[in-house]
KOLGU-228440 format. One line per field, with one value per atom (N, C-alpha, C): residue in one letter; x, y, z. Coordinates in Angstrom, 2 decimals. Example, Ala and Ser with C-alpha at 12.3 -4.5 7.8 and 13.67 -1.06 7.14 Angstrom:
KOLGU-228440
res = c(a:a:a:s:s:s);
c1 = c(13.19:12.30:13.20:12.85:13.67:12.90);
c2 = c(-5.69:-4.50:-3.30:-2.25:-1.06:0.03);
c3 = c(7.80:7.80:7.80:7.08:7.14:7.87);
end
This chain:
KOLGU-228440
res = c(m:m:m:k:k:k:k:k:k:i:i:i:g:g:g:k:k:k:s:s:s:l:l:l:c:c:c:a:a:a:l:l:l:k:k:k:t:t:t:a:a:a:v:v:v:t:t:t:l:l:l:l:l:l:k:k:k:k:k:k:v:v:v:n:n:n:n:n:n:d:d:d:i:i:i:s:s:s:k:k:k:r:r:r:k:k:k:q:q:q:q:q:q:t:t:t:s:s:s:a:a:a:g:g:g:h:h:h:i:i:i:f:f:f:e:e:e:e:e:e:g:g:g:d:d:d:g:g:g:a:a:a:t:t:t:k:k:k:s:s:s:t:t:t:s:s:s:g:g:g:i:i:i:r:r:r:l:l:l:t:t:t:t:t:t:f:f:f:e:e:e:i:i:i:l:l:l:l:l:l:v:v:v:h:h:h:q:q:q:a:a:a:k:k:k:e:e:e:i:i:i:l:l:l:e:e:e:k:k:k:y:y:y:i:i:i:d:d:d:d:d:d:k:k:k:p:p:p:p:p:p:s:s:s:l:l:l:k:k:k:e:e:e:l:l:l:s:s:s:r:r:r:m:m:m:v:v:v:g:g:g:i:i:i:n:n:n:e:e:e:l:l:l:k:k:k:l:l:l:k:k:k:t:t:t:g:g:g:f:f:f:r:r:r:a:a:a:i:i:i:c:c:c:n:n:n:t:t:t:s:s:s:i:i:i:y:y:y:k:k:k:w:w:w:i:i:i:s:s:s:t:t:t:q:q:q:k:k:k:m:m:m:v:v:v:k:k:k:a:a:a:k:k:k:d:d:d:l:l:l:v:v:v:l:l:l:n:n:n:t:t:t:n:n:n:m:m:m:p:p:p:i:i:i:k:k:k:e:e:e:i:i:i:s:s:s:m:m:m:l:l:l:s:s:s:g:g:g:y:y:y:s:s:s:m:m:m:v:v:v:c:c:c:n:n:n:f:f:f:i:i:i:t:t:t:a:a:a:f:f:f:k:k:k:k:k:k:q:q:q:h:h:h:g:g:g:c:c:c:s:s:s:p:p:p:g:g:g:k:k:k:l:l:l:r:r:r:k:k:k:e:e:e:l:l:l);
c1 = c(68.11:67.34:66.67:66.23:65.56:66.52:67.79:68.78:69.01:69.04:69.23:68.04:66.84:65.64:65.62:66.01:66.06:67.13:68.29:69.37:68.94:68.25:67.77:66.75:65.88:64.88:65.57:66.57:67.31:68.05:68.61:69.33:68.38:67.20:66.21:65.78:65.59:65.22:66.32:67.57:68.70:68.80:68.60:68.65:67.53:66.33:65.20:65.50:66.04:66.37:67.47:68.47:69.53:68.99:68.03:67.41:66.69:65.97:65.29:66.29:67.41:68.45:68.97:69.29:69.79:68.77:67.50:66.45:66.36:66.40:66.31:67.51:68.70:69.89:69.78:69.31:69.13:68.13:67.02:66.02:66.59:67.36:67.91:68.87:69.64:70.57:69.81:68.59:67.79:67.03:66.79:65.96:66.81:67.43:68.32:67.58:66.31:65.57:65.21:65.33:64.96:65.95:67.19:68.17:68.81:68.59:69.19:69.90:70.72:71.38:72.55:72.70:73.81:74.93:76.13:77.30:78.09:78.45:79.18:80.66:81.36:82.80:83.37:84.44:85.15:84.26:83.30:82.46:81.42:81.29:80.30:79.50:78.39:77.59:77.57:77.30:77.25:76.03:75.23:74.06:74.48:73.68:74.02:73.95:73.40:73.37:74.72:75.65:76.98:77.18:76.15:76.28:76.61:77.67:78.06:77.31:76.73:76.02:76.59:76.99:77.45:76.22:76.46:75.36:74.69:75.50:74.95:74.06:74.47:73.66:72.35:72.39:71.17:70.24:70.82:70.05:69.40:70.13:69.58:68.43:68.52:67.43:66.19:66.36:65.23:64.64:65.51:65.03:64.22:64.67:63.94:62.57:62.50:61.22:60.27:60.79:59.95:59.44:60.27:59.84:58.71:58.86:57.82:56.52:56.61:55.41:54.65:55.38:54.75:54.07:54.53:54.00:52.97:52.53:51.60:50.32:49.85:48.62:48.85:50.06:50.39:51.26:51.75:52.66:54.03:54.51:55.82:56.93:58.07:59.19:59.69:60.28:60.88:62.09:62.60:63.77:64.95:65.10:66.18:66.02:64.79:64.53:64.75:64.28:64.40:65.87:66.64:68.05:68.78:68.40:69.00:68.55:67.29:66.76:67.51:67.88:68.55:70.06:70.56:72.01:72.66:72.03:72.58:72.32:73.22:73.00:71.82:71.27:70.05:70.20:71.34:71.53:71.54:72.28:72.32:70.95:70.22:68.88:67.96:67.95:67.09:67.48:68.77:69.24:69.03:69.36:69.18:67.72:66.86:65.42:64.90:65.32:64.87:65.37:66.60:67.16:66.46:66.11:65.50:64.01:63.32:61.85:61.38:62.28:61.95:61.05:61.10:60.32:60.95:60.55:61.05:60.34:60.91:60.30:58.92:58.83:57.56:56.48:56.85:55.87:55.46:56.40:56.09:55.08:55.33:54.41:53.02:52.97:51.68:50.94:51.66:51.04:50.49:51.26:50.82:49.57:49.54:48.36:47.13:47.32:46.19:45.72:46.61:46.22:45.38:45.81:45.05:43.70:43.69:42.44:41.46:41.97:41.10:40.50:41.31:40.81:39.70:39.88:38.85:37.57:37.73:36.56:35.78:36.49:35.83:35.28:35.93:35.59:34.97:34.69:34.03:32.94:32.13:31.12:31.57:32.85:33.41:33.21:32.82:32.66:33.99:33.88:35.06:35.88:35.20:35.91:36.80:36.29:37.06:38.25:38.02:39.10:40.18:39.78:40.75:41.60:40.96:41.69:42.68:42.23:43.11:44.28:44.06:45.11:46.06:45.80:46.70:46.30:45.08:44.59:43.59:43.87:42.93:41.81:42.08:41.10:40.61:39.32:38.74:38.97:38.87:39.04:40.46:41.47:42.84:42.96:42.29:42.28:41.64:40.48:39.76:40.61:41.29:42.17:43.30:43.94:45.03:44.52:43.33:42.73:42.45:41.87:41.59:42.87:43.91:45.19:45.76:45.63:46.18:45.33:44.00:43.12:42.22:42.23:41.47:40.02:39.53:38.17:38.09:37.03:36.88:36.51:36.76:36.40:34.89:34.09:32.64:32.16:32.72:32.35:32.77:33.96:34.43:33.51:33.08:32.19:30.83:30.32:29.02:29.06:30.21:30.34:30.30:30.39:30.35:29.04);
c2 = c(-45.15:-44.07:-44.51:-45.79:-46.28:-46.26:-46.60:-46.62:-45.22:-44.24:-42.86:-42.40:-42.75:-42.39:-43.01:-44.29:-44.96:-44.35:-44.01:-43.39:-42.04:-41.25:-39.95:-40.10:-41.08:-41.34:-41.73:-42.61:-43.03:-41.86:-40.99:-39.82:-38.87:-38.64:-37.77:-38.33:-39.65:-40.30:-40.11:-40.30:-40.14:-38.71:-37.73:-36.33:-36.02:-36.53:-36.32:-36.91:-38.14:-38.78:-38.03:-37.53:-36.77:-35.48:-34.84:-33.65:-34.00:-35.15:-35.59:-35.85:-36.49:-36.78:-35.49:-34.51:-33.23:-32.56:-32.59:-32.00:-32.73:-34.07:-34.83:-34.57:-34.48:-34.22:-32.84:-31.86:-30.51:-30.51:-31.24:-31.33:-32.00:-33.06:-33.81:-32.96:-32.12:-31.25:-30.30:-29.92:-28.98:-29.67:-30.97:-31.67:-32.37:-31.58:-32.16:-33.02:-32.79:-33.58:-34.97:-35.22:-36.51:-37.61:-37.24:-38.25:-38.96:-38.50:-39.14:-38.10:-37.30:-36.23:-36.80:-36.32:-36.73:-35.73:-36.24:-35.39:-35.64:-34.58:-34.74:-34.87:-35.56:-35.67:-36.74:-36.43:-37.38:-38.07:-37.36:-37.91:-38.89:-39.07:-39.98:-39.25:-39.80:-39.26:-40.29:-39.84:-40.76:-40.44:-41.46:-41.22:-41.41:-40.93:-41.06:-42.50:-43.40:-44.82:-45.48:-44.76:-45.29:-45.94:-46.10:-46.70:-45.58:-45.77:-44.78:-45.02:-43.96:-44.03:-43.01:-43.46:-42.52:-41.87:-40.83:-40.17:-41.16:-42.01:-43.02:-44.01:-44.41:-45.33:-44.68:-43.40:-42.67:-42.65:-42.47:-42.52:-43.90:-44.96:-46.32:-46.52:-45.92:-46.01:-45.32:-44.18:-43.50:-44.35:-45.02:-45.91:-47.05:-47.59:-48.66:-48.17:-46.95:-46.37:-46.25:-45.83:-45.73:-47.10:-48.11:-49.48:-49.90:-49.63:-49.97:-49.24:-47.97:-47.21:-47.88:-48.47:-49.15:-50.44:-51.04:-52.33:-52.20:-51.00:-50.81:-51.61:-51.70:-52.44:-53.95:-54.37:-55.79:-56.16:-57.37:-57.80:-57.18:-56.34:-55.72:-56.76:-56.49:-57.43:-57.52:-58.66:-58.81:-57.89:-57.71:-56.87:-57.41:-58.71:-59.34:-59.07:-59.26:-59.02:-57.55:-56.66:-55.23:-54.80:-55.31:-54.94:-55.43:-56.58:-57.09:-56.28:-55.85:-55.07:-53.75:-53.12:-51.82:-51.91:-53.05:-53.23:-52.62:-52.79:-52.31:-53.39:-53.51:-54.58:-54.25:-55.29:-55.15:-54.17:-54.24:-53.38:-51.90:-51.59:-50.20:-49.76:-50.67:-50.33:-50.02:-50.89:-50.66:-49.39:-49.22:-48.06:-46.77:-46.82:-45.64:-45.26:-46.25:-45.99:-45.33:-45.87:-45.30:-43.87:-43.61:-42.27:-41.28:-41.71:-40.82:-40.64:-41.72:-41.68:-41.60:-41.66:-41.62:-42.76:-43.88:-45.06:-46.28:-47.44:-48.68:-48.93:-49.80:-50.14:-50.75:-51.70:-52.37:-51.37:-50.48:-49.52:-48.54:-48.17:-47.27:-47.93:-49.21:-49.94:-50.01:-50.36:-50.46:-49.13:-48.05:-46.72:-46.37:-46.64:-46.33:-47.14:-48.40:-49.24:-48.71:-48.23:-47.69:-46.37:-45.57:-44.32:-44.64:-45.63:-46.04:-46.63:-47.41:-47.99:-46.89:-45.86:-44.75:-44.06:-43.89:-43.29:-44.15:-45.46:-46.36:-46.31:-46.24:-46.17:-44.89:-43.79:-42.50:-42.25:-42.81:-42.44:-43.54:-44.69:-45.77:-46.38:-47.19:-47.97:-49.42:-49.65:-50.99:-51.53:-52.80:-53.38:-53.38:-53.23:-53.19:-54.47:-55.59:-56.87:-56.83:-56.26:-56.17:-55.21:-54.11:-53.15:-53.81:-54.61:-55.29:-56.26:-56.97:-57.89:-57.13:-56.00:-55.19:-54.61:-54.43:-53.88:-54.96:-56.20:-57.27:-58.02:-57.81:-58.48:-59.56:-60.79:-61.88:-61.92:-61.40:-61.36:-59.92:-59.70:-58.36:-57.75:-58.56:-58.04:-57.46:-58.10:-57.56:-56.24:-56.16:-54.92:-53.80:-54.08:-53.07:-52.58:-53.51:-53.14:-52.22:-52.59:-51.78:-50.41:-50.40:-49.16:-48.22:-48.77:-47.96:-47.38:-48.21:-47.76:-46.61:-46.70:-45.68:-44.42:-44.59:-43.44:-43.05:-43.79:-43.40:-43.85:-44.46:-45.00:-46.14:-46.91:-48.05:-47.54:-48.35:-47.92:-47.72:-48.57:-48.42:-47.12:-46.78:-45.53:-44.33:-44.40:-43.32:-43.11:-44.19:-44.12:-43.53:-43.92:-43.43:-41.94:-41.43:-40.02:-39.10:-39.67:-38.84:-38.19);
c3 = c(-13.24:-12.64:-11.35:-11.31:-10.11:-8.93:-9.18:-8.10:-7.55:-8.43:-8.00:-7.16:-7.60:-6.84:-5.46:-5.37:-4.07:-3.19:-3.78:-3.01:-2.47:-3.29:-2.83:-1.71:-1.84:-0.80:0.51:0.42:1.61:2.23:1.40:1.89:2.60:2.03:2.67:4.02:4.08:5.34:6.38:5.96:6.89:7.40:6.52:6.93:7.92:7.65:8.57:9.94:9.95:11.22:11.96:11.23:11.88:12.50:11.84:12.42:13.72:13.72:14.94:16.05:15.70:16.69:17.29:16.45:16.96:17.87:17.49:18.34:19.67:19.63:20.88:21.78:21.20:22.01:22.64:21.89:22.44:23.58:23.41:24.46:25.69:25.50:26.63:27.44:26.77:27.49:28.40:28.00:28.78:29.90:29.79:30.76:31.81:32.68:33.68:34.69:34.89:35.88:35.37:34.08:33.52:33.88:34.20:34.58:33.41:32.21:31.04:30.18:30.79:30.06:29.27:28.05:27.21:27.36:27.52:27.57:26.30:25.60:24.36:24.67:23.79:23.93:23.03:22.31:21.47:20.44:19.87:18.82:19.31:20.59:21.12:22.18:22.51:23.60:24.70:25.89:27.02:27.83:28.11:28.94:30.39:31.30:32.71:33.19:32.38:32.75:32.52:31.89:31.68:30.32:29.53:28.21:27.22:26.45:25.46:24.16:23.63:22.36:21.40:20.23:19.21:18.58:17.84:17.12:16.17:15.54:14.64:15.40:16.61:17.40:17.83:18.13:18.46:17.25:16.07:14.82:14.66:15.01:14.92:15.91:17.09:18.06:17.51:16.87:16.23:15.11:14.38:13.31:13.92:15.04:15.73:16.17:16.67:17.10:15.91:14.76:13.57:13.12:13.25:12.92:13.84:15.14:16.10:15.79:15.37:15.02:13.87:12.93:11.80:12.23:13.32:13.76:14.89:15.21:16.32:16.09:14.86:14.58:14.53:14.32:14.25:15.44:15.42:16.48:16.22:17.15:16.94:17.04:16.43:16.52:17.96:18.29:19.62:19.71:20.92:21.13:20.31:20.31:19.55:18.05:17.54:16.12:15.76:16.63:16.39:16.37:17.31:17.36:16.10:15.60:14.35:13.15:13.16:12.03:11.85:12.97:12.88:13.02:13.49:13.57:14.80:15.95:17.22:18.26:19.24:20.22:21.14:21.74:22.54:23.70:24.40:25.55:25.14:24.07:23.61:23.10:22.47:22.00:23.18:24.18:25.36:26.09:26.34:27.09:26.30:25.01:24.17:24.04:23.88:23.77:25.04:26.19:27.46:27.62:27.20:27.33:26.41:25.22:24.24:24.50:24.83:24.97:26.43:27.37:28.81:29.25:28.55:28.92:28.26:28.74:28.13:26.81:26.00:24.72:24.95:25.89:26.16:26.59:27.50:28.00:26.90:26.05:24.94:24.00:23.66:22.78:23.41:24.69:25.39:25.39:25.64:25.65:24.28:23.24:21.88:21.51:21.93:21.64:22.38:23.60:24.36:23.78:23.25:22.59:21.36:20.59:19.41:19.83:20.91:21.40:21.82:22.49:22.90:21.68:20.65:19.42:18.82:18.83:18.29:19.13:20.45:21.33:21.07:20.92:20.76:19.35:18.36:16.98:16.13:16.74:15.99:16.85:16.25:16.98:17.14:16.95:17.04:18.46:18.59:19.92:20.70:22.02:22.88:22.71:22.56:22.38:21.14:20.06:18.83:18.99:19.70:19.96:20.81:21.79:22.63:21.81:20.87:20.01:19.12:18.56:17.71:18.51:19.81:20.67:21.19:20.81:21.21:22.46:22.92:24.12:23.74:24.14:23.85:24.90:26.08:27.16:27.33:27.15:27.23:28.62:29.66:31.02:31.22:30.61:30.71:29.95:28.82:28.04:28.85:29.45:30.22:31.39:32.06:33.18:32.70:31.60:31.05:30.59:29.98:29.50:30.67:31.75:32.95:33.53:33.58:34.13:33.30:32.00:31.10:31.05:30.98:30.72:31.89:32.97:34.15:34.19:33.13:33.13:32.12:32.23:31.31:29.92:28.88:27.53:27.36:28.01:27.92:28.54:29.69:30.36:29.53:28.94:28.11:26.90:26.31:25.16:25.55:26.72:27.19:27.49:27.93:28.28:27.07:25.88:24.67:24.54);
end
């Protein structure tokens, strides 16, 4: 019975991811200005960067994004580790991720960490130094610089404006 339950769970996850893939492909066809339009043909998709991605590979890129979402609070896996975890080569992972998310993996991770940092600044009394450490910055000044770049003001100023 446990095997059946796990199989059903895996099947539900796959169906959910396939729905996301279909939605993303539909969105990409509409976003001609993004420069990452997928053209369908022969069971594969092709991005304008010239890298061919099958529907299954696009599903793997979505799976990689979900893995990264789980690791936002911790140290995310390297590109090499991530590509091995999902079973796709690094180039297709990088190119597919950029085509689907309109940004690089590194920039996406940084943006997500800054969004979480902003939430901590606004909704907790946690010291900025502690928030910077949780965001992966050992130097508070580097965190403040990155925070300003992302949100337009320092974390201290944002907190004071509340």
